[in-house]
C-alpha positions in Angstrom: 127.8 154.5 140.0 130.6 154.6 142.0 132.8 156.8 143.7 137.1 156.6 142.8 140.2 158.1 144.9 142.8 159.8 142.5 146.1 160.6 142.2 146.0 163.6 144.8 145.6 161.0 147.6 148.8 159.5 147.1 151.3 160.0 150.1 148.6 161.7 152.0 145.7 159.2 153.1 144.2 161.9 155.2 141.4 159.1 155.9 138.9 161.9 156.4 136.5 160.3 153.9 137.3 157.2 155.7 135.5 159.0 159.0 132.5 160.2 157.2 131.7 156.9 154.5 128.5 155.4 155.9 129.2 151.9 154.5 132.8 151.4 155.3 134.0 151.5 151.7 137.1 152.6 152.0 140.2 151.3 152.7 143.8 150.8 152.3 147.0 149.7 153.7 150.1 150.8 155.7 151.8 150.4 152.9 149.6 151.4 149.9 150.1 154.5 148.5 146.7 155.9 148.7 142.8 155.0 150.3 140.7 153.4 147.7 136.8 153.1 147.4 135.1 149.7 147.0 133.5 149.9 143.6 130.6 147.8 144.2 130.3 149.0 148.0 130.3 152.3 147.4 126.5 153.8 147.7 127.2 157.2 145.8 126.2 159.5 148.8 129.3 161.8 147.9 130.1 162.4 151.3 133.8 161.3 150.6 134.0 164.0 148.2 133.0 167.2 150.7 135.4 166.0 153.3 138.7 165.1 151.3 141.1 167.8 151.7 143.1 167.4 148.7 139.9 166.7 146.3 141.3 163.4 145.5 137.4 162.0 145.3 135.3 161.8 141.9 131.9 160.5 141.0 133.2 158.0 138.4 131.7 159.8 135.7 133.4 163.1 136.8 137.0 161.4 137.2 138.9 164.2 135.0 140.4 162.6 131.8 144.0 162.8 132.9 143.1 160.3 136.3 140.7 157.5 134.6 142.9 155.2 135.0 142.0 155.5 138.8 138.6 153.7 138.1 140.8 150.4 137.6 143.0 151.2 140.5 140.8 151.4 142.6 139.1 148.2 141.6 142.1 146.5 141.3 142.7 147.0 145.3 139.6 144.9 146.1 140.4 142.5 143.3 143.8 141.7 145.3 142.3 141.9 148.7 139.4 139.9 148.4 141.9 136.9 146.8 144.3 137.2 149.8 
């Protein structure tokens, strides 16, 4: 399982989650609207969930139904980044 960053991160990108991630699997760019969790590098420690001030991080199985698209959004960020 992995964790996923969802809509509340858009425009905020607080980065508290980045600071606590023990495997450095949370990234974004200056122009990206939010931060993203790498779906295969995440070790499911849940530290990001606790650190996020806007409650944007969820375990993949706990992502609310209206934000399910963010599972693919997070994965797509890394697919595009790894091809560059």
